[in-house]
DRENVO-77696 format. One record per atom (N, C-alpha, C, O): x, y, z. Coordinates in steps of 0.05 Angstrom, whole numbers, padded with zeros to 5 digits, always signed. Atoms other than C-alpha are relative to their C-alpha. Layout:
XYZ...
***
This chain:
+00010-00026+00009+00222+00262+01542+00020+00011-00020+00044+00013-00014-00018-00010+00021+00251+00292+01478+00010+00028+00006+00000+00041+00024-00011-00027-00004+00291+00355+01472-00020+00021-00006-00020+00042+00007+00021-00020+00007+00233+00391+01439-00019+00004+00023-00027+00026+00030+00018-00002-00022+00188+00374+01497+00013+00015+00023+00000+00032+00036-00015-00015-00021+00241+00398+01547+00001+00029-00007-00003+00047+00010-00003-00028+00008+00250+00461+01506-00026+00015+00003-00026+00038+00013+00025-00014-00003+00176+00478+01505-00006+00004+00030-00015+00026+00037+00005-00003-00029+00170+00465+01580+00017+00022+00012+00008+00037+00029-00018-00021-00011+00231+00509+01594-00009+00027-00009-00008+00046+00007+00008-00026+00010+00206+00565+01550-00025+00010+00016-00027+00034+00023+00024-00007-00015+00139+00564+01586+00007+00008+00029-00002+00028+00039-00007-00005-00028+00170+00560+01656+00018+00024+00003+00013+00040+00022-00019-00022-00004+00227+00609+01646-00008+00027-00012+00001+00047-00002+00006-00025+00014+00197+00661+01599-00029+00007-00001-00037+00029+00006+00029-00006+00004+00122+00655+01586-00013+00007+00026-00028+00027+00028+00013-00005-00026+00100+00650+01659+00008+00026+00013-00009+00042+00021-00007-00026-00011+00142+00709+01685-00011+00023-00016-00020+00043-00005+00010-00022+00017+00124+00752+01626-00030+00003+00002-00041+00026+00002+00029-00001-00002+00050+00734+01631-00009+00012+00026-00028+00028+00027+00008-00011-00026+00046+00749+01705+00007+00030+00002-00009+00045+00014-00007-00028+00000+00082+00815+01695-00021+00017-00015-00030+00038-00005+00020-00014+00016+00033+00836+01641-00028+00000+00013-00043+00019+00012+00025+00002-00014-00027+00812+01681-00002+00020+00023-00022+00032+00028-00001-00019-00023-00005+00854+01741+00000+00029-00010-00013+00046+00001-00001-00028+00011+00010+00915+01698-00026+00007-00014-00035+00030-00011+00024-00006+00015-00052+00910+01655-00023-00019+00008-00028-00038-00007+00022+00017-00007-00110+00879+01693-00023+00003-00020-00022+00020-00037+00021+00002+00020-00174+00863+01655-00015+00026-00004-00025+00031-00026+00015-00024+00003-00206+00930+01669+00016+00022-00014+00006+00043-00021-00017-00020+00014-00147+00967+01638+00009-00009-00027+00017+00007-00044-00009+00010+00026-00130+00922+01580-00015-00025-00007-00023-00041+00011+00013+00025+00009-00162+00867+01538+00019-00018-00014+00011-00036-00029-00019+00018+00013-00097+00834+01516-00004-00029+00010+00003-00047-00004+00004+00027-00011-00115+00775+01562-00019-00016-00017-00019-00040-00018+00021+00013+00015-00173+00761+01516+00010-00008-00028-00005-00021-00043-00011+00007+00026-00127+00753+01456+00025-00016+00004+00046-00011-00009-00024+00014-00008-00079+00703+01485+00012-00016-00023+00036-00022-00022-00011+00015+00022-00071+00666+01419+00013+00017-00021+00025+00007-00040-00012-00019+00019-00048+00728+01382+00030-00003+00002+00042-00002+00023-00029+00004+00000+00024+00718+01360+00015+00023+00011+00035+00020+00026-00013-00024-00010+00043+00790+01375-00001+00000+00031+00018+00009+00044+00003+00000-00030+00017+00782+01447+00019-00021+00012+00031-00015+00033-00018+00021-00010+00056+00717+01456+00029+00010-00001+00045+00005+00017-00027-00010+00003+00119+00749+01429+00007+00022+00020+00029+00022+00031-00004-00021-00020+00111+00810+01474+00003-00012+00028+00021-00004+00043-00003+00014-00026+00100+00765+01535+00026-00014+00002+00039-00013+00023-00026+00014+00000+00161+00724+01516+00023+00020+00004+00042+00015+00018-00020-00020-00004+00202+00788+01511+00002+00010+00028+00024+00013+00039+00000-00009-00028+00181+00813+01579+00012-00022+00018+00027-00017+00037-00010+00022-00016+00196+00744+01607+00031-00003-00002+00044-00008+00018-00029+00001+00004+00267+00745+01578+00014+00022+00016+00034+00017+00029-00012-00022-00015+00281+00813+01609-00001-00006+00030+00019-00002+00044+00002+00007-00029+00255+00791+01677+00019-00023+00008+00030-00022+00029-00018+00023-00006+00294+00726+01673+00029+00010+00002+00044+00001+00019-00027-00011+00000+00358+00765+01657+00005+00015+00026+00026+00013+00038-00003-00014-00025+00346+00810+01717+00003-00019+00024+00019-00015+00042-00002+00020-00021+00335+00749+01761+00027-00013+00001+00038-00018+00023-00027+00013+00001+00399+00716+01738+00021+00018+00010+00038+00010+00026-00021-00019-00010+00440+00779+01750-00002+00003+00030+00019+00005+00043+00003-00004-00029+00411+00788+01820+00010-00025+00015+00024-00022+00035-00008+00024-00014+00422+00715+01840+00030-00004-00002+00044-00009+00018-00029+00006+00004+00492+00708+01810+00017+00021+00014+00040+00015+00021-00016-00021-00012+00515+00774+01840-00003+00002+00030+00017+00008+00044+00005-00006-00029+00483+00777+01909-00004-00025+00017-00001-00023+00041+00005+00024-00017+00466+00706+01931+00027-00013+00007+00044-00017-00011-00027+00010-00008+00524+00676+01971+00006-00029-00010+00029-00036-00013-00005+00028+00007+00514+00603+01950-00012-00009-00026-00001-00027-00039+00013+00009+00025+00467+00597+01890+00012+00013-00024+00022+00036-00023-00009-00010+00026+00488+00606+01818-00017-00012-00022-00021-00036-00024+00017+00009+00022+00443+00603+01757+00018-00006-00024+00030+00012-00035-00016+00009+00023+00478+00563+01703-00018-00006-00023-00030-00027-00024+00017+00004+00023+00441+00572+01638+00016-00012-00023+00005-00013-00046-00015+00013+00022+00496+00537+01598-00012-00027-00006-00007-00038-00027+00013+00026+00006+00454+00474+01605-00024+00003-00018-00034-00017-00029+00024-00005+00015+00396+00506+01569+00002-00009-00030-00016-00023-00039-00002+00010+00028+00422+00494+01497+00000-00030-00002-00011-00041-00021+00000+00029+00001+00434+00421+01514-00028-00011+00005-00036-00031-00008+00027+00009-00004+00364+00413+01541-00018+00005-00024-00036-00011-00029+00016-00006+00023+00335+00446+01480+00006-00019-00024-00011-00024-00041-00008+00018+00022+00373+00399+01433-00007-00029+00006-00029-00038+00000+00005+00028-00008+00379+00328+01459+00015-00005+00026+00038-00013+00025-00013+00003-00026+00394+00323+01533+00009-00029+00005-00006-00048+00000-00010+00027-00007+00438+00265+01555-00004-00005+00029-00015+00012+00044+00004+00008-00028+00438+00229+01621+00015+00018+00020+00005+00023+00042-00015-00018-00018+00492+00274+01650-00014+00026+00005-00016+00035+00028+00014-00025-00003+00453+00337+01637-00025-00004+00017-00031+00013+00034+00025+00005-00015+00388+00307+01663+00005-00005+00029-00010+00003+00047-00007+00005-00028+00422+00283+01726+00006+00026+00015+00000+00029+00039-00006-00025-00012+00448+00353+01740-00026+00016+00006-00028+00028+00027+00025-00014-00004+00378+00381+01732-00015-00012+00023-00026+00002+00040+00015+00014-00021+00347+00328+01777+00012+00005+00027-00003+00005+00047-00013-00005-00026+00398+00341+01832-00008+00027+00011-00007+00032+00035+00005-00027-00008+00378+00414+01834-00029+00009-00005-00034+00032-00010+00028-00007+00006+00303+00410+01824-00012+00020+00021-00026+00038+00013+00011-00018-00021+00286+00444+01891+00010+00028-00004-00006+00047-00003-00009-00027+00005+00332+00504+01879-00011+00012-00026-00017+00036-00027+00011-00010+00026+00307+00510+01807-00029+00009+00004-00035+00031-00005+00028-00008-00004+00234+00511+01827-00003+00023+00020-00021+00039+00018+00001-00022-00019+00248+00556+01887+00007+00026-00014-00005+00047-00009-00008-00024+00014+00284+00605+01842-00023+00010-00018-00029+00034-00018+00022-00009+00018+00226+00606+01792-00025+00009+00015-00039+00027+00006+00022-00010-00017+00174+00613+01847+00005+00029+00009-00013+00045+00008-00007-00027-00008+00210+00674+01873-00001+00019-00024-00009+00042-00021+00000-00017+00024+00218+00700+01802-00029+00007-00008-00034+00030-00017+00028-00006+00007+00143+00694+01789-00012+00021+00019-00027+00039+00010+00009-00020-00019+00128+00733+01853+00013+00027-00007-00001+00048-00006-00014-00025+00008+00180+00785+01832-00013+00012-00025-00016+00037-00026+00013-00010+00025+00147+00791+01763-00026+00014+00006-00032+00035-00004+00026-00012-00007+00078+00804+01793+00003+00026+00015-00011+00045+00010-00005-00024-00016+00104+00854+01843+00010+00023-00018+00001+00046-00015-00010-00021+00018+00143+00892+01789-00021+00010-00018-00023+00035-00023+00022-00009+00017+00082+00894+01744-00019+00018+00015-00028+00039+00004+00018-00016-00016+00038+00921+01800+00013+00027+00006-00001+00048+00005-00014-00026-00007+00090+00974+01820+00001+00018-00024-00003+00042-00022-00002-00016+00024+00099+00996+01748-00027+00012-00007-00029+00035-00016+00027-00010+00006+00023+01002+01739-00006+00024+00018-00017+00044+00008+00006-00022-00018+00017+01046+01801+00016+00024-00007+00006+00047-00005-00017-00023+00007+00075+01089+01779-00011+00014-00025-00013+00039-00026+00011-00012+00025+00045+01099+01709-00026+00015+00006-00030+00037-00005+00026-00013-00005-00025+01115+01736+00004+00024+00018-00010+00044+00014-00004-00022-00019+00001+01160+01792+00010+00025-00015+00002+00047-00009-00012-00023+00014+00042+01204+01745-00013+00004-00028-00003+00020-00044+00014-00002+00025-00006+01194+01686+00018-00002-00024+00016+00013-00044-00020+00003+00022+00051+01170+01642-00013-00013-00024-00003-00010-00046+00014+00013+00023+00002+01130+01598-00012+00021-00018-00017+00015-00041+00010-00022+00017-00025+01197+01573+00022+00014-00015+00016+00027-00035-00023-00013+00012+00044+01222+01555+00015-00017-00020+00025-00008-00040-00016+00018+00016+00076+01161+01525-00018-00022-00011-00031-00037+00004+00018+00020+00013+00040+01117+01474+00007-00028+00008-00011-00045+00009-00008+00028-00006+00080+01055+01492-00011-00009+00027-00014-00033+00031+00011+00007-00026+00051+01058+01563-00030+00001+00000-00042-00004+00021+00029-00003+00001-00020+01069+01540-00014-00028+00003-00006-00047-00010+00014+00026-00004-00068+01014+01564-00018-00006-00023-00030+00012-00035+00014+00009+00024-00102+00973+01511-00030-00003+00006-00041-00025+00004+00028+00001-00005-00173+00991+01530-00011+00028-00003-00009+00044+00016+00010-00027+00005-00207+01052+01499-00022+00007+00020-00025+00030+00027+00021-00006-00019-00266+01045+01547+00010+00011+00026-00003+00027+00039-00011-00010-00025-00221+01058+01606+00003+00030-00001-00003+00044+00018-00004-00029+00002-00204+01127+01580-00026+00015-00004-00029+00037+00006+00025-00014+00005-00274+01144+01556-00017+00001+00026-00027+00022+00033+00017+00001-00024-00309+01122+01620+00013+00013+00024-00001+00024+00041-00013-00012-00024-00257+01146+01670+00002+00030-00001+00002+00043+00020-00002-00029+00003-00250+01216+01641+00026+00011+00012+00028+00035+00018-00025-00008-00013-00179+01218+01669+00015+00022-00016+00032+00035-00005-00013-00020+00016-00157+01263+01611-00008+00028+00009+00006+00048+00002+00009-00026-00009-00195+01320+01645+00011+00007+00028+00006+00029+00038-00012-00006-00026-00158+01315+01711+00023+00021-00003+00039+00019-00022-00020-00021+00001-00115+01376+01724+00019-00001+00024+00042+00008+00022-00016+00001-00025-00090+01363+01795+00000-00028+00011-00019-00044+00006-00001+00026-00012-00068+01302+01833-00021-00004+00022-00028-00026+00029+00020+00002-00021-00119+01319+01887-00028-00002-00010-00047-00001+00005+00027+00001+00012-00177+01314+01839-00008-00028-00007+00009-00045-00012+00011+00025+00010-00222+01256+01822-00022+00006-00020-00033+00028-00020+00021-00003+00021-00271+01245+01765-00023-00018+00007-00020-00042+00012+00025+00015-00002-00343+01223+01774-00013+00001-00027-00017+00022-00038+00011+00002+00027-00374+01198+01709-00030-00003+00002-00040-00023+00013+00029+00001+00000-00448+01213+01700-00009-00006-00029-00001+00008-00047+00008+00009+00026-00482+01178+01642-00030+00003-00005-00046-00002+00014+00027+00002+00009-00547+01187+01604-00001-00021-00022+00011-00017-00044-00001+00023+00018-00560+01121+01569-00027-00004-00012-00047-00008+00002+00025+00004+00015-00613+01114+01515-00002-00030-00006+00015-00042-00019+00004+00029+00003-00641+01043+01515-00027-00006-00013-00047+00007-00008+00025+00009+00012-00693+01008+01472-00006-00028+00010+00010-00046+00008+00010+00026-00010-00732+00952+01504-00027-00006-00013-00047+00008-00009+00023+00006+00018-00781+00920+01456-00005+00024-00017+00012+00032-00033+00005-00024+00015-00815+00981+01426+00001+00025+00017-00008+00046+00008+00000-00022-00019-00803+01026+01485+00028+00012+00002+00048-00002+00000-00025-00015-00002-00749+01079+01492+00002+00013+00027-00016+00026+00036-00005-00012-00026-00719+01100+01558+00027+00013+00001+00045+00006-00014-00026-00012-00007-00663+01144+01584+00006-00006+00029-00009+00003+00047-00009+00005-00027-00627+01118+01645+00023+00018+00007+00042+00020-00008-00020-00019-00008-00586+01170+01682+00011-00008+00027-00004-00013+00046-00012+00007-00025-00537+01154+01737+00031+00001-00001+00042+00005-00023-00029-00001-00002-00465+01152+01760+00011-00028-00008+00002-00049+00001-00012+00025+00008-00421+01099+01727+00016-00012+00023+00034+00001+00034-00014+00014-00021-00398+01048+01778+00021-00019-00011+00043-00022+00000-00018+00020+00011-00366+00995+01735-00009-00008-00028-00031-00001-00036+00007+00011+00026-00366+00960+01667+00015-00026-00004+00035-00031+00009-00013+00026+00006-00348+00892+01638+00005-00002-00029-00010+00008-00046-00006+00005+00028-00315+00871+01574-00006-00029-00007-00006-00047+00010+00005+00028+00009-00333+00810+01533+00026-00012-00011+00047+00000-00010-00024+00014+00009-00285+00760+01501+00014+00013-00023+00037+00008-00028-00012-00014+00023-00274+00805+01441+00012+00027+00008+00022+00042-00008-00011-00025-00009-00253+00864+01484-00019+00023-00002-00012+00046+00003+00021-00021+00002-00318+00902+01473-00015+00002+00026-00017-00017+00041+00016-00003-00024-00361+00930+01528-00024-00017-00001-00039-00018-00021+00023+00018-00001-00413+00880+01549-00022+00009+00019-00045+00003+00015+00019-00007-00021-00446+00911+01610+00010+00025+00014+00034+00028+00019-00007-00023-00017-00447+00977+01647-00017+00000+00025-00039-00010+00025+00012+00001-00026-00465+00987+01719-00004+00029+00010+00016+00043+00013+00007-00028-00009-00500+01052+01743-00010+00000+00028-00022-00020+00037+00011-00004-00027-00517+01078+01812-00015+00026+00001-00011+00044-00015+00017-00023-00004-00567+01129+01837-00015+00007-00027-00012+00029-00038+00011+00000+00027-00608+01117+01774-00028+00013-00001-00044+00008+00016+00026-00010+00008-00666+01157+01745-00007-00011-00027+00010-00015-00044+00009+00009+00027-00708+01132+01687-00021+00019-00011-00039+00028+00003+00019-00019+00014-00744+01176+01637-00011-00014-00025+00004-00025-00040+00013+00011+00024-00794+01153+01585+00001+00022-00021-00009+00044-00017-00002-00020+00021-00778+01189+01520-00018-00006-00024-00023+00011-00041+00018+00007+00021-00824+01151+01473-00014-00026+00008-00002-00045+00018+00015+00023-00008-00879+01102+01486-00022-00006-00020-00039+00011-00024+00021+00008+00019-00921+01065+01435-00023-00015+00014-00044-00019+00002+00021+00014-00015-00960+01028+01488-00022+00019+00009-00016+00038+00025+00022-00018-00007-01028+01062+01495-00007+00000+00029-00019+00019+00039+00006+00002-00029-01032+01040+01567+00012+00024+00015+00001+00032+00036-00013-00022-00014-00984+01096+01586-00002+00026-00015+00011+00046-00008+00002-00025+00016-01005+01148+01535-00011+00023+00017-00002+00046+00012+00011-00021-00016-01044+01187+01587+00021+00013+00019+00020+00036+00025-00022-00010-00016-00982+01193+01630+00017+00020-00016+00025+00041-00005-00017-00017+00017-00942+01223+01573-00015+00026-00007-00002+00047-00010+00015-00024+00006-00998+01273+01558+00002+00019+00024+00003+00044+00020-00001-00017-00024-00996+01298+01630+00029+00010+00005+00033+00032+00014-00028-00007-00006-00921+01298+01636+00018-00012-00022+00024-00035-00023-00015+00009+00024-00881+01295+01571+00027-00012+00008+00036-00030-00006-00026+00010-00009-00816+01282+01609-00004-00016+00026+00007-00008+00047+00005+00016-00024-00841+01229+01657+00026-00013+00010+00038-00029-00004-00026+00009-00011-00781+01216+01702-00004-00008+00029-00019+00005+00044+00003+00008-00027-00774+01178+01766+00025-00016+00008+00040-00026-00009-00023+00014-00011-00721+01147+01811-00005-00030+00000-00027-00039+00004+00002+00029-00003-00706+01073+01810+00012-00007+00028+00034+00001+00034-00009+00007-00027-00701+01045+01881+00017-00025-00001+00007-00047+00006-00019+00022+00001-00640+01002+01872+00027+00011+00004+00033+00035-00002-00028-00009-00004-00567+01006+01891+00015+00001-00026+00032+00019-00030-00015+00002+00025-00542+00985+01823-00020-00008-00022-00038-00023-00018+00015+00008+00024-00572+00979+01753+00019-00010-00021+00038+00005-00028-00017+00011+00020-00540+00934+01702-00013+00001-00027-00036-00008-00030+00011-00004+00026-00551+00951+01629+00017-00015-00021+00041-00008-00023-00016+00013+00021-00529+00904+01573+00007+00020-00022-00009+00036-00031-00009-00020+00019-00488+00943+01523-00014-00003-00027-00017+00017-00041+00013+00003+00026-00524+00913+01463-00028+00011-00001-00040+00013-00022+00026-00014+00000-00588+00947+01485+00002+00030+00000-00018+00044-00002-00005-00029+00000-00556+01016+01486+00001+00011-00028+00016+00001-00045+00000-00013+00026-00572+01060+01427+00022+00021-00002+00037+00022-00021-00022-00020-00002-00526+01117+01448+00001+00009+00029-00017+00003+00045-00002-00010-00027-00502+01150+01511+00016+00026+00000+00032+00032-00017-00015-00025-00004-00477+01217+01536+00013-00001+00027+00003-00013+00046-00016+00001-00025-00425+01228+01590+00006+00029+00009+00013+00046-00007-00008-00025-00013-00415+01286+01638+00020-00007+00021+00016-00024+00038-00021+00005-00019-00351+01288+01678+00000+00022+00022+00000+00045+00016-00001-00019-00022-00351+01320+01747+00027-00003+00014+00035-00024+00023-00026+00000-00014-00284+01340+01776-00006+00006+00030-00019+00025+00037+00004-00002-00029-00284+01330+01852+00027+00005+00013+00046-00010+00008-00025-00007-00014-00231+01362+01895+00001-00015+00027-00017-00013+00043-00003+00013-00026-00205+01319+01952+00012+00019+00020+00031+00033+00014-00009-00018-00022-00196+01357+02017+00010-00017+00023-00005-00034+00033-00011+00015-00022-00150+01329+02069-00009+00012+00027-00011+00036+00030+00008-00010-00027-00171+01332+02142-00030+00003+00002-00040+00010+00023
***
């Protein structure tokens, strides 16, 4: 195995994996669409940077607090260039500690990312600091979290969605339950609950008599959830309801 091959494997193991797990835990798919742009150079560089920081923290913790283990990264330049038999034999002798260290580091990366995400969301730091803002505009539009005034409040998002199906126009009204992003980071599907449907325009003469009797023909849909493809939505309106949580 050449030095370049060793170098690529080491970069992936020591930096890309810890950085990627940290970012995945901090920015899950419903908060960010960076996962969908994994080939973007800026995303790879950012992930590599996080991995280096986490690796440095891991080295400091092991070298300072572990009674018997010591992380010796002086071998890394030799592995990146052209490793000789002496260097490879040292690595092979310590394969179990090396992989144990990296397994613990990956777990540490994921836990740190999750804790940081909870901290940011709990104190709404992503609204105050641009660097902590999640890379998903739909999260802020649909959640309505910018209207929260107290920590004991929650937001319920009620949507009126105008949809065109063939030549028919409908308005679906209900509480937003969830949404999905496509591979480009755009909204692909929205999920509504407690849905009502209103006919706002009908070219089909079969229903013309209904519209004459009741111009705003509206009725409940007897389903727990309604899934609406985003490409069928002409426009939508959102109403945010602030709900106060009462303990006890």
